C-alpha positions in Angstrom: -2.9 97.6 37.4 -4.5 99.7 34.9 -5.9 97.2 32.1 -3.7 99.3 29.2 -0.3 98.6 31.2 -1.6 94.3 30.8 -2.2 95.0 27.1 1.1 96.1 26.8 2.7 94.0 28.5 0.6 91.0 26.5 2.2 92.9 23.3 5.7 93.1 23.9 5.8 89.8 25.4 4.2 88.4 22.1 6.4 90.3 19.9 9.3 89.1 21.5 8.2 85.6 21.0 7.7 86.7 17.2 10.9 87.7 16.6 11.6 83.6 17.4 9.4 82.0 15.6 8.9 84.4 12.6 5.2 83.0 11.4 3.6 86.3 11.9 1.2 84.6 14.1 2.4 86.0 16.9 3.2 89.6 15.4 -1.5 89.7 14.4 -1.8 88.6 17.9 0.6 91.0 19.1 -1.6 93.6 16.6 -4.5 92.7 18.4 -3.2 93.1 21.6 -2.0 96.4 21.2 -5.8 97.3 19.4 -7.3 96.4 22.3 -4.7 98.9 25.1 -5.9 101.6 22.5 -9.3 101.1 22.9 -8.4 100.4 26.4 -7.4 104.2 26.7 -10.4 105.5 25.6 -13.0 102.8 27.3 -11.1 101.7 30.4 -14.0 99.6 32.0 -15.6 98.0 28.4 -12.5 95.2 29.0 -15.3 92.7 26.9 -15.2 95.8 23.8 -11.0 95.6 24.3 -11.3 91.5 23.8 -13.7 92.0 21.0 -11.5 94.0 19.3 -8.0 92.0 20.0 -9.5 88.9 18.4 -11.2 90.7 15.2 -7.8 92.8 14.2 -6.1 89.3 14.5 -8.3 87.4 12.9 -8.4 90.0 10.2 -4.9 89.9 9.6 -4.2 86.0 9.4 -7.0 85.7 7.2 -6.1 88.2 5.3 -2.2 87.8 5.2 -2.1 84.9 3.5 -3.7 85.4 0.1 -1.6 88.6 0.2 1.5 86.5 0.5 0.9 84.6 -1.8 -0.5 87.1 -4.9 3.0 88.4 -4.2 5.2 85.3 -4.2 3.4 84.7 -7.4 4.0 88.0 -9.0 6.7 88.7 -11.8 9.7 89.8 -10.6 9.7 87.7 -7.2 12.1 85.9 -5.8 12.8 83.8 -3.0 15.7 84.1 -0.6 16.3 80.5 0.0 16.6 79.5 -3.8 19.7 82.1 -4.3 21.3 80.5 -2.1 21.0 76.4 -3.4 24.5 76.4 -5.1 26.4 78.6 -2.8 29.5 77.3 -1.4 29.8 78.0 2.1 32.1 77.2 5.5 31.4 75.1 8.3 31.4 76.8 11.4 30.1 73.6 13.7 30.6 70.6 12.7 27.6 68.6 11.2 26.7 64.7 12.2 24.5 63.1 10.0 20.4 63.4 11.7 22.4 65.9 13.7 22.0 70.2 13.0 25.9 72.2 12.5 26.5 75.8 11.8 27.6 77.0 7.6 28.1 80.3 6.9 27.8 81.5 3.6 28.9 84.9 2.8 27.8 86.6 6.4 25.0 84.9 7.4 24.5 81.4 9.3 22.9 79.0 9.0 21.1 75.8 10.7 22.9 72.4 8.4 21.9 69.0 8.1 24.5 66.2 5.5 24.5 62.9 5.1 27.8 62.8 5.9 30.1 64.0 9.0 31.8 67.1 8.1 34.8 69.0 10.0 35.5 72.2 10.9 36.1 75.0 8.1 35.2 72.5 5.5 34.2 74.0 1.7 30.2 72.9 2.0 27.4 73.4 -1.1 24.1 74.3 -0.6 21.5 71.6 -2.6 18.3 72.3 -1.0 17.0 74.8 1.9 13.7 74.2 4.0 12.5 77.2 6.5 15.2 78.7 8.3 17.8 74.8 7.5 19.7 74.1 4.9 21.4 70.9 3.7 24.7 70.6 2.1 27.3 68.4 0.7 31.3 68.2 0.7 32.5 70.7 -2.2 33.4 69.5 -5.1 35.1 71.2 -7.8 33.5 70.8 -11.0 35.5 70.6 -13.4 
């Protein structure tokens, strides 16, 4: 088996795993594998150079992404998508029990959700807090 096929398989597996984690760390390692793949096409016997190139690309991307993302988040006009959800109404799709996750639909999106009380299917809820990919909800009560 040629080295470029191994790098291609590694990059593909890392890309699929990144889709499940959404952290970008595996994406940078995936791009490192792509860099190694490109080196292997030009220098197929230079395995150490391939590994070194892949490591350097992944390391540089990892190091420079944090300051860049911090600068974007603090820039004027940036609004985190999660803050837009707070206060919005949703519908419980899968029941929520205290200490367990359920599913809530808000607009066209579904979210993993927790609540301090039991909430049944089709109940209306209000988003109170968001962390990462989960939201915390409470029963919707009309404000008079």
